[in-house]
C-alpha positions as CSV (number, residue, x, y, z in Angstrom):
1,M,89.3,95.3,120.3
2,K,89.1,91.7,119.9
3,K,85.5,90.5,118.9
4,T,83.6,88.1,117.0
5,F,80.8,89.6,115.0
6,K,77.6,87.6,113.8
7,L,76.8,88.3,110.2
8,Q,73.5,86.3,109.9
9,D,70.5,87.3,112.0
10,E,66.9,86.3,111.7
11,K,65.7,89.6,112.3
12,R,67.9,91.8,110.6
13,H,68.9,92.3,107.1
14,P,72.5,91.2,106.2
15,D,73.4,94.6,104.7
16,R,72.2,96.3,108.1
17,I,74.4,94.1,110.1
18,I,77.6,94.8,108.1
19,E,77.0,98.5,108.1
20,A,76.8,98.2,112.1
21,I,79.7,96.6,112.1
22,K,81.6,98.9,110.0
23,H,80.0,101.8,112.2
24,E,81.2,100.2,115.5
25,I,84.7,99.5,113.8
26,R,84.8,103.6,112.9
27,K,83.6,104.5,116.1
28,Y,86.4,102.3,118.2
29,I,89.0,104.0,116.0
30,K,87.8,107.5,116.5
31,R,87.8,106.9,120.2
32,E,91.3,105.5,120.0
33,R,92.8,108.3,118.2
34,G,91.2,110.6,120.6
35,K,93.2,109.2,123.4
36,K,96.2,111.1,124.6
37,L,99.7,110.4,123.1
38,P,103.0,110.2,125.1
39,D,104.4,112.7,122.9
40,E,101.8,114.4,120.9
41,A,104.4,116.3,118.3
42,K,106.4,113.1,117.7
43,M,103.7,110.5,117.8
44,F,100.6,109.0,116.1
45,W,98.1,106.1,116.7
46,D,98.9,103.1,114.3
47,F,96.7,99.9,114.2
48,D,97.4,96.2,114.2
49,C,94.8,94.4,112.6
50,K,93.7,91.0,112.1
51,F,90.5,89.7,110.2
52,G,89.3,86.1,109.9
53,E,86.5,83.6,110.2
54,N,87.8,82.9,113.7
55,A,90.6,83.9,116.1
56,Q,92.8,81.1,115.0
57,S,92.6,81.7,111.4
58,A,92.8,85.4,111.4
59,K,95.6,87.0,109.1
60,S,97.2,90.3,109.6
61,M,95.9,93.1,107.2
62,A,96.1,96.8,107.1
63,F,93.1,98.7,108.6
64,S,92.0,100.1,105.2
65,D,91.5,96.6,104.1
66,I,89.0,95.5,106.9
67,I,86.1,97.5,105.5
68,E,86.6,95.9,101.9
69,A,87.1,92.5,103.6
70,L,83.8,92.9,105.5
71,D,82.0,93.4,102.0
72,K,83.8,90.2,100.4
73,V,82.6,88.0,103.7
74,S,79.0,89.1,103.5
75,K,78.8,88.1,99.7
76,A,80.8,85.0,100.6
77,G,78.0,84.0,103.1
78,W,80.3,83.6,106.4
79,S,78.1,83.4,109.5
80,E,80.6,85.2,112.0
81,C,83.8,87.0,111.4
82,Y,86.7,87.9,113.9
83,I,88.0,91.1,114.1
84,E,91.1,92.2,116.1
85,I,92.2,95.9,116.3
86,I,95.2,96.9,118.7
87,S,96.3,100.4,118.8
88,R,99.8,101.5,119.5
89,A,101.6,104.8,119.6
90,E,104.2,105.1,116.7
91,V,107.0,107.7,116.0
92,K,106.1,110.0,113.0
93,P,108.9,109.8,110.4
94,P,110.6,113.1,109.8
95,K,109.2,115.5,107.5
96,G,110.5,115.7,103.9
97,A,112.5,112.4,104.5
98,A,112.2,110.2,101.6
99,P,112.4,106.5,101.8
100,V,115.7,105.0,101.0
101,T,115.7,103.0,98.0
102,E,118.3,100.6,96.3
103,E,118.7,103.2,93.6
104,D,119.8,105.8,96.1
105,D,122.6,103.8,97.5
106,T,124.4,103.6,94.4
107,V,125.3,107.1,94.2
């Protein structure tokens, strides 16, 4: 999903506009997660996200931060915002495998 959302509308309250955008994002994520994976047992859906005032100024961020960013943008008074969410299949990390840290390498 690559979309520019208008945050100001004469006929709608700004809070309702933000809530509608959040709903559309959550609906898109739910639809993407419902799609069939190449290997259900070893893969999961991951999302590459960008957020900004327009497509050129959009910065990469985690999906969990997009909702918070929308709240901040509405208070900042932006007239529109650009949101890009691209889904991709990722391989699950093995269960019980802890990430390797520098302390583990010294043993």
